N, C-alpha and C positions, 0 to 999 in steps of 0.2 A: 450572417453574423459571425464575427471573430470570437473564438472561445479559447480559453486557456485549457489545454488538455495535456495528458501525460506525454503525448507525442508531439507537442508543439515546440519544435526546436529546429534550427536551421540544419540542413543537410550538407551545406558547404563548409569548408574549413574556416574556422573563426579567424578574423583579422585581429590585430592588437587592439583596435578600437572596440570591437565587439567583446573581446575578453575583458577589457577594462570596464565596460558598462555592465557586463554580466557577473560582476563580482559576488553577487548573492542572489540566487533565484528567488528566495523568499521575499526579498525587498522588491525585486522587479515585479513579482506577481501582484503584490498588494498595490503597487503604484498605478497599475492599470485601472484600478477600481476607485470610484469616489467613496468617501466614508458614508455608511448607511445613515439614513435620516434618523435624527434623534440621538446620534452619538454624542457623548459628553466630552467636551473639549476643555482642558484645564491648563493654564499657563504655568507648568511646573518644569524646572530644569531637569533634564534627564541625568541619571547617574549610571553606573555600570550595569545595574540590573533593573533600573527604573523604567517603567513603561512610558514615561513621558506624557505626551498629549493624548494618546489613544487609550481609552479604557479597555479592560479585558472583555467586557460585553460587546463593545464595538468591534474589537478584533475578532471575536468568535463569530459575530454576524458576517463579517467580511469573509472569514474562512468557510462558513457554511455556503456562501454564494459560490465560491470557487469549487468546493467539494461537490455541490449539486451538479455542476457541469462535468466534473470528473466522473461521477457515477453514471452519467449518460454517455460517456465516451465509449466507443467500441473497443478501445484498448483496456478498459477497466476489467479486472477479473477478480472474483472472490474464489480462489482455489482453496478449499478447506485444508489440504495437506500443507501447502507452502505457507498459508496464512497462520496455521497453528505453529509452525516452526518459527516464523518471524515474531509471532505474539509472545512466545516463550522468552525470546531475547528482549523484546520491547518491554514486557512487564518487569523484568529484572532491572532494566535501565531506569524505568520510572520509579521503582522502589528505591534504587540507589540515589536518584535525584532528590527524592523526598527526604531520605536520611541525611543527605548533605545540605539540605536547606535550599537547593537550587530550584526545586519545584515547590512553590508556596501553596498553602491551603487554598487561597483564592483561585489561582490558576488551575490547580488540581481539580477544583469543582467546576469552574466555568469553561475550560477548554475541552476539546473533543478527545485528544490523545488517541487518534485513529491513524493507522497506516493503510494507505490505499495502494493496491498492487496494480501495475500496468504490464501488459504483454510486451512492451517495447524491448527490443533486443539491445538497445544502446545502454551502456553502463552509466546509470544515472540514478540519483536520489535527490530529493529537495524538500525543504520545509515550507509550509504555507501558514498563513495567519490562523490563529485560533486552535493550534494544536493538531493540525492535520499534517501528515507527511506522505509524500509520493515516493514509491519505490518500484523501479523497473525490474522485471524478471531478469533482464540482462545483467544487472548488478548481482542478483542472487546467484546467477549461473557463474559469474566470474570470480567471486570471492572463494578463498581456499579453506575457510573455516567459519564457524559461527562467531569466533572472536573478531575476525576481520569485518564481518557484517555488523557486529556490535559497535565497532569503531565508527562506521559510517552513521549508524542510527544514533549513537551517542552524540556525535558532532551535530547532526540535524536537530536532535532533541534540545541541545544547548542553544541553538539559534532561537528556538521558541521560548525556552525558559528565561532567556536573557532579554526577551522582548525587543529583538533587533528591528523588527518592523516599526514599532512605535518610536524607537530611538532614532531611526532614520528619518521618520516624518518630522520629529521635533527638530532635528538638525537642519534639514533642507527646507522646511517650511512649504509654502504653497507652490514653489516652482518644481519641486521634486515629482509629484504625480504627473505633471505635464511632460517633463523631460523623459522619465523612464517609460511612460505610456508610449512615447515614440519608439523606444527600444523594443518593447514587447510587440507592438504592432508590426515593426520590421521583422522581428523573429518569426511571428506567425505568418506574415506574408511570404517570407522565404520558405517556410515549411509547407504551406498549403500550395504555393504555386511552383515549388521546386526551382524558383528563380532567385538565386542568391543576390543578383544585382539589384532587384527590386527591393529586397529587404535591406540591403546595405545602404541604398539611397536614403531610406527613411532613417536608419540608424545614424548615418553621417550628419544628419541635420541637427543633432544635439550640440549643445554648447561645450567648448573645450574646457572652460573653467569649471562648469558643473561636473564634467566627467572626472576631473582631477579631484575635486572635493569628494565626490561619491566614492571614488576608488580608495582614497586615503581612509575614509571612514569604514568602508567594507573590509579593508585589510585588518583593521582593528577588530572588527567583528569576527573575522575568520580566525585570528589568533586567539580571541577569547573563546570561541567555540572549540578550537583545538584543545586549549588548556582545560576547560571545564568538561568537555566531552571525554577526554582521556581520564580525568578523575572519576567521572561517572561510570565509565565502562570497567575500569579496574576495581572500583568499589563493588560493582555488581558481580564480581567474581570472574570476569573475563581476563584472559592472559594478555599482558602487555605486548607479548610477541605478535599478537593479532594486529595491534596498532602499528607495530614496526613493519610487519609484512604489508599492510595496506598502504602505509606511507611509501615503502619501497616501490610498490606498483605504480602509485601516483607519480612518484618522482621519475620513474623510468618513462612513463607515458608522457610526462611533461617534457623530457628531453627529446622526445619524438615530435615535439611541436604540436601536440594535440591534433592528430590527423582526422579526428572525428570519431574514433573508437572510444574515447573517454569524454563524453559531453559533461561529465561531472567536473572536469577541469575548467570548462568554460564558466560554470556557475560558481566554482570554488577555485580560483586561479592559484596555482602553487608558486607564489613569488619567492624570490631569493630571501627576502626578509622573513617570510613565513617559514621557509625551510630551515633557516638558521635558528629561528626562535624555537621550533619544534625539536631540532636536534640538540640544542643547548638545554632545553627544559626537560626533555624526556630521554635524552641520550639514545636516539633511535639508531641503533646499530644492530645489524642482524647477527653479529657474532657475540653479543652480550648474553644471549640465551639460546638454547637449542630451538630449532624451528619446530613449529607445531605439526604433528603428523596429520595426515588427511583422515578425518573420521568417516567411517563407512556410511553413517546416516546422512552426513553432510554431502558426501559425494552423490548420494541418491537424490537429495533435494535439489542440488545443482543441476543434475541431469533432468529432473522433472521441469525445472525452470526453462532449460534449453528447449525442450520439446514443446512446452506450452507457449513459446513465443511464435509458433507457427512458422518454422523455418522453410517449409516447402517439401514437396513429395520427395525430391531427389535427396535432400539431406536426411530425411527420415529413413529412406532406404539405406543410405550409407551407414547410419547408426545401427540398423539391424544387421548389416553385413559385418560391422566391426566386432560383434560378439563372436564371430567365427574366424577372425583374423589371427595371424601369427603374433601380432603385438599383444593380443588379449592375454595369451599365456604368460607373457613376460611381465605383465603389469602386477601391481600389488593387489591384495585382496580388496581393499577399499576401492581402488580404481576399477577392478573387475565388477564390483557391485554397482558402481556408477554406470559402467558400460552396459551391463545387463538390464539395469533399470531403464536407461534411455532406449535400448533396443525393444524391450517389452512394451513400453508406453508408445513408442513410435509405431510398432506393429498394430497396437490397439487403435491408434489414430488413423491408420491406413485400413482398418477393419479386417485385418488378417488375424483373426482371433485364434486360429490354430497355432500360428507362429507365436503370437503373444502369450498363449498359455505355456508353450514349451519354454520360452525365454523366462517367463515368470517362475516356472518350476525350478529352473537353474538358479534364478535369483534367490528363491527360498532356501535352496540347499547352500548357497554361498553365504547367506547371512544368518544361518542357523545359530551360530555361537555369539551373535551380537544382538541383544534384545531390542535395542532401538531400531536397528536396521531390519531385523526380522519383522517387526511390527509394520514398517513401511512396505516391506515386500508383501505381507499379508493383505494390506489395504489395496495395493496395486492389483493383486490377484482378484480381489472382490470387485474392483472397478472393471476389470476385464470381463468377468462373468456377467456383471450387470449390462455392460455394453453389448455383449454377445447374445443377450436375451435369455440368460440363465440365472434369474434372481434367486431361485432356491439354493443353487450352489453358492451364490454370493452370500446369502444369509447364513449359510453354514460356516462361512469363514469369519463371521463377525460376531461380536459380543453386543447383544441388544441392550445390555445394561451399562455399557461403557459411558463414561462421562467425558471422554475425549471427543472434541468436536468432529474431526474427520470421520471417526468410526461411527459416531452418532448419526451423521448425515448419510453415510453409506447404508447403515442399517435401516434408517427410515426410508430411503429410496427402495431398498429391497422389499421392505414391508409393504410399500405402496404397490410395487410391481406384482407381488404375490397376493394382493388384496387381503392382507392380514394386518391392518394398521393398528388394531387395538393396543398391543403391547407397547408400541413406540410412541403413541400419542402422549401419555403422561411424561415420558422422558423429554420429548421436544417441548411440551408445554412448560415444564419446569425450567428448561434451558432459556426459553425466550422471556420467561418471567424475570430471570436474573440478567439476561442479556437482551433487552428490548430493542437494541439497535442492530441486531443481527438479521439483516434482510433475508439472507439465504435460508436461515433456520425458519423464519416465518413462512417462506414460500414452501419449504419442505413440509412444515406442519400443515399448511393449507392443502397440500396434496394428500396428506394422510386423512384429513377430514373429508376430502372429496372421495377418497376410496371407501370411506365409511358412510357415504351419502349424507353427510352433515354439511349441507350447502351453506347454511348461515355462518357457521364457524369458519368454513373455508374462505368465504368472501371477506370476513373480518380479518383473517390472517393475511390475505392479500393486501388489504388496506394497511395493515401494520407494516408490511414489507415496504410499501411505498413511503410511509412515514420515515422508516429507517434510512432510506436513501434521499430524504429531504424533498421528495416529490409530493408536496402537500395537495395540489389540485387533484392528482390521480387518487390519492388517499381519500380525499373528500368524496369523490365519485363512487369509490367502492363502499364507503360507509353509508352513503345514500342508497346504494343498491341493497345493502344489508337491511337498512331500515324499511325499504320497500318490501323485502322478503317477509319481514315481521308483520307488516300491515296486511299483506296478502294472506298470510297464515291466519291472522285474526279474523279476516273477512270470511275465510273458508271454514272456519270452525276448527282448524287443526290446532293441536297443542302448541303453546308458545313457551320457550325458555325465557322467562321474564328476567332472570339474572343476566343472561347473555344479551338480551335486548337492552337492558339498562346500561351495560358496559358500552354497547355500540352507541347509544345516544350520548353518553358522556364523552366518548372519544370523538364522536362526530362534531360536537360543539368545540372541543379543544382544537381540532384540526381546522375548523372554520376560522378560528382566530389566527392560526398560523398562515392560512391562505391569504388573509387580509394583510398581515404583516409582510408576507413575501411580495404581494402586489405593490407595496410601497417602496420596495428596494429598487435602486437604480439598476438598469440592465447592464450586463457585462458585454459591452461593445467597444 
């Protein structure tokens, strides 16, 4: 079965035809899929921000279908450290979009507003229906500041808030899903088979007139996302220089004819008209304001992203060696912090814990005067101790009462390993109550219950984790297992937690409804 994944992209250099058809990844993604059964279709003429024919509920359902596949993809990663860094930016952008009126109360309530991270080293990000965004770690590793990252996320956010998927459907009508489905099938065929000719053969079968119509409309969408995204990111407090720096990078990559290092340009082509529009509207010139300095904590996050893309043993060893090179002494403090972070994490990935500890100690000393960077260094040290089988040392580095997700997850893992889960259970329980879609937190909580020999709650937490990643059949099976545990306890005369049993029964009924709804959805083929 062909699936849309974070890594579903052609490895060959894009031709002009492919670039024209790929004018917006979010449009191409939705076109592969039929509208879910029961979607409300209304003959309304679309305006600039009007959703046109597709209702918000139908778009969210479509997005859930795609997200379900992405959660299953081997490239998907929920790294608490990078996710927290991205979330801080993302939440500021959402707040600014609300304040500007770009994000309406209806979309705010109905859409997911979730960023999914992928291990892919390619520099790419893309919007999907229903408020989902895909973000490759390759892009996190490439941007030079949180302001540059905010530029990309703000642009993709604007694609969603302006309902570009629905607008495209209303413009192209019934022919659009069939035509762009051919494009996506070709892209996936090229990616899966590594045979660019096979993918191109499918792509070239599309009609020239349709391509031109789609390209014109997509350019309008890109300009609109540029304009609104810039307003959102600056109102959120990010520096305009970040947008200028990101634009310069894209423009430079575009002059190199997009040799494959910037797949983002294939889905967001940097046309002459778009360049002129952006320069005229925002006066994107690097000499209009001083360049943003490299922040120490951003350098460390970028290094973490590079390591987590699984670059290979040889590259990891090179990063370890770089911390002892002559170039290291010549670099800035922020660059040194990034180098040491990459080296320590690389040594941990290679299970050379002695070297990892030594490098982490150097990192702690280097970041001592920068609170944000020092926190990142402390978390990495705790990770190394956990991986090396020293959970007591890890726990000593962590604050068990912290409300920051990365530290909370690490502290819970240390508590599970030391078989002292009691203090961390209330902390994780409160977190998932406020963040029920956090699958990782649910699984960590389940491990804590397991360490406490509370099997019933451990099974329920596992069920809730499956709900969070939209795997309703698996969640139903785990809830049934929990119900069976309750029945066996009653039959044996063992005490029953009737409150927990009631919650499980209620959740099991709700999930059964979701399973039936999911079964009625058309498959992604």
